C-alpha positions as CSV (number, residue, x, y, z in Angstrom):
1,M,-38.6,-57.7,-19.7
2,L,-35.9,-59.9,-18.4
3,A,-33.2,-59.4,-15.9
4,L,-30.0,-61.4,-15.4
5,C,-28.2,-60.2,-12.3
6,A,-24.6,-61.2,-11.1
7,Y,-24.0,-60.6,-7.5
8,Y,-20.7,-60.6,-6.0
9,E,-20.9,-61.5,-2.3
10,G,-17.6,-61.0,-0.8
11,T,-14.6,-58.6,-0.9
12,V,-11.7,-57.6,-3.0
13,P,-8.8,-58.2,-0.3
14,K,-6.0,-56.5,-2.3
15,N,-6.0,-53.7,-4.7
16,Q,-9.5,-52.9,-4.7
17,Q,-9.0,-49.6,-6.9
18,A,-7.6,-51.9,-9.9
19,F,-10.2,-54.3,-9.5
20,D,-12.9,-51.8,-10.2
21,Q,-10.9,-50.2,-12.6
22,Y,-10.7,-53.2,-15.0
23,I,-14.3,-54.2,-14.1
24,E,-15.4,-50.3,-15.4
25,D,-13.0,-50.1,-18.2
26,V,-12.6,-53.5,-19.6
27,H,-15.2,-56.0,-18.5
28,L,-18.4,-54.0,-18.6
29,P,-17.5,-52.7,-22.2
30,L,-17.2,-56.3,-23.4
31,V,-20.8,-57.2,-21.8
32,A,-22.2,-54.2,-23.4
33,K,-21.4,-55.5,-26.7
34,Y,-23.8,-58.5,-26.1
35,P,-26.3,-58.8,-28.8
36,R,-29.9,-57.8,-27.7
37,L,-28.9,-56.4,-24.6
38,R,-31.2,-53.7,-23.7
39,A,-29.4,-51.9,-20.9
40,L,-26.5,-52.8,-18.5
41,R,-26.4,-51.4,-14.7
42,Y,-23.4,-51.6,-12.6
43,L,-24.2,-51.3,-8.9
44,K,-21.3,-50.9,-6.3
45,G,-21.6,-51.6,-2.8
46,V,-21.2,-48.8,-0.3
47,P,-20.7,-49.1,3.5
48,R,-23.8,-48.3,5.6
49,D,-23.5,-47.3,9.1
50,G,-19.8,-48.3,8.9
51,V,-20.5,-51.9,7.8
52,A,-19.1,-53.2,4.5
53,P,-21.9,-54.4,2.3
54,K,-22.5,-58.1,1.9
55,Y,-22.4,-57.5,-2.1
56,Y,-19.2,-55.8,-3.3
57,L,-20.9,-55.2,-6.6
58,S,-23.6,-56.2,-8.9
59,F,-24.5,-56.2,-12.7
60,E,-27.7,-56.2,-14.0
61,L,-28.2,-57.1,-17.6
62,F,-31.8,-56.4,-19.1
63,F,-33.2,-58.1,-22.4
64,D,-36.8,-57.7,-24.0
65,S,-37.3,-61.5,-23.6
66,L,-36.1,-64.8,-22.9
67,E,-35.4,-65.5,-26.6
68,D,-33.1,-62.4,-26.8
69,F,-31.2,-63.3,-23.5
70,Q,-30.9,-67.0,-25.1
71,F,-29.5,-65.6,-28.4
72,A,-26.7,-63.3,-26.5
73,V,-25.6,-66.3,-24.6
74,K,-24.9,-68.1,-27.4
75,S,-22.9,-65.0,-29.1
76,E,-19.1,-64.6,-29.3
77,E,-19.4,-61.4,-27.4
78,R,-20.7,-63.5,-24.2
79,N,-17.7,-65.6,-24.9
80,R,-15.1,-62.9,-24.9
81,A,-16.7,-61.4,-21.7
82,V,-16.8,-64.8,-19.9
83,E,-13.1,-65.5,-20.7
84,D,-12.3,-62.1,-19.8
85,A,-14.1,-62.5,-16.3
86,K,-11.6,-65.4,-15.5
87,K,-8.8,-63.0,-15.6
88,F,-10.3,-61.2,-12.6
89,A,-12.4,-63.9,-10.9
90,A,-8.7,-64.8,-8.7
91,Q,-8.8,-61.3,-7.3
92,F,-12.5,-61.8,-5.7
93,D,-12.8,-63.4,-2.5
94,G,-16.4,-65.0,-2.2
95,E,-19.0,-66.1,-4.2
96,I,-21.1,-64.9,-7.4
97,H,-24.6,-65.6,-7.6
98,H,-26.5,-65.2,-10.9
99,V,-30.3,-64.8,-10.7
100,M,-32.8,-64.2,-13.7
101,Y,-35.9,-62.0,-12.9
102,D,-39.1,-61.1,-14.7
103,V,-39.2,-57.5,-14.6
104,K,-42.1,-55.4,-13.8
105,D,-41.8,-51.6,-13.8
106,I,-44.0,-49.8,-11.1
107,P,-44.8,-46.3,-11.9
108,V,-43.9,-44.1,-9.1
109,A,-45.2,-40.5,-8.1
110,G,-43.1,-37.8,-9.6
111,N,-40.8,-36.0,-6.6
112,S,-40.3,-32.2,-6.8
113,V,-38.0,-30.6,-4.7
C-alpha cells in the first residue's frame, strides 16, 4: 500500500473555525472522489501540555499501488481538488509538505478493557 501525506506546518491566524469547516465540508469531499483512492484520513493537531502542535493538520491518502496513485494524479477529480486548495491556501500561514510512504501494517495485540 502507498500513502501520500500532506502536512500543514503552521497556523491559521484568523477564523480557524471557518477554515476547518471548509476543509471538512468542501475540500475533503472533493479529495474523497479521487479514483482508486483506498482510504482518506484527516488528522487535526491538538495542543499537548499547553503547546500548539507543529502541524495544524494532516491528510493521508492511501492507494493500493503507485500505479493507482499515478492514475488518480491525472484525474479531473484531483484537478478540481487542487483548484479548490488555492481557495483556502491564503488563510494558512506556514508550509505544506507532501511525503510519500510505502505502508506496512504491523499487527498489534488486542486490548481488552
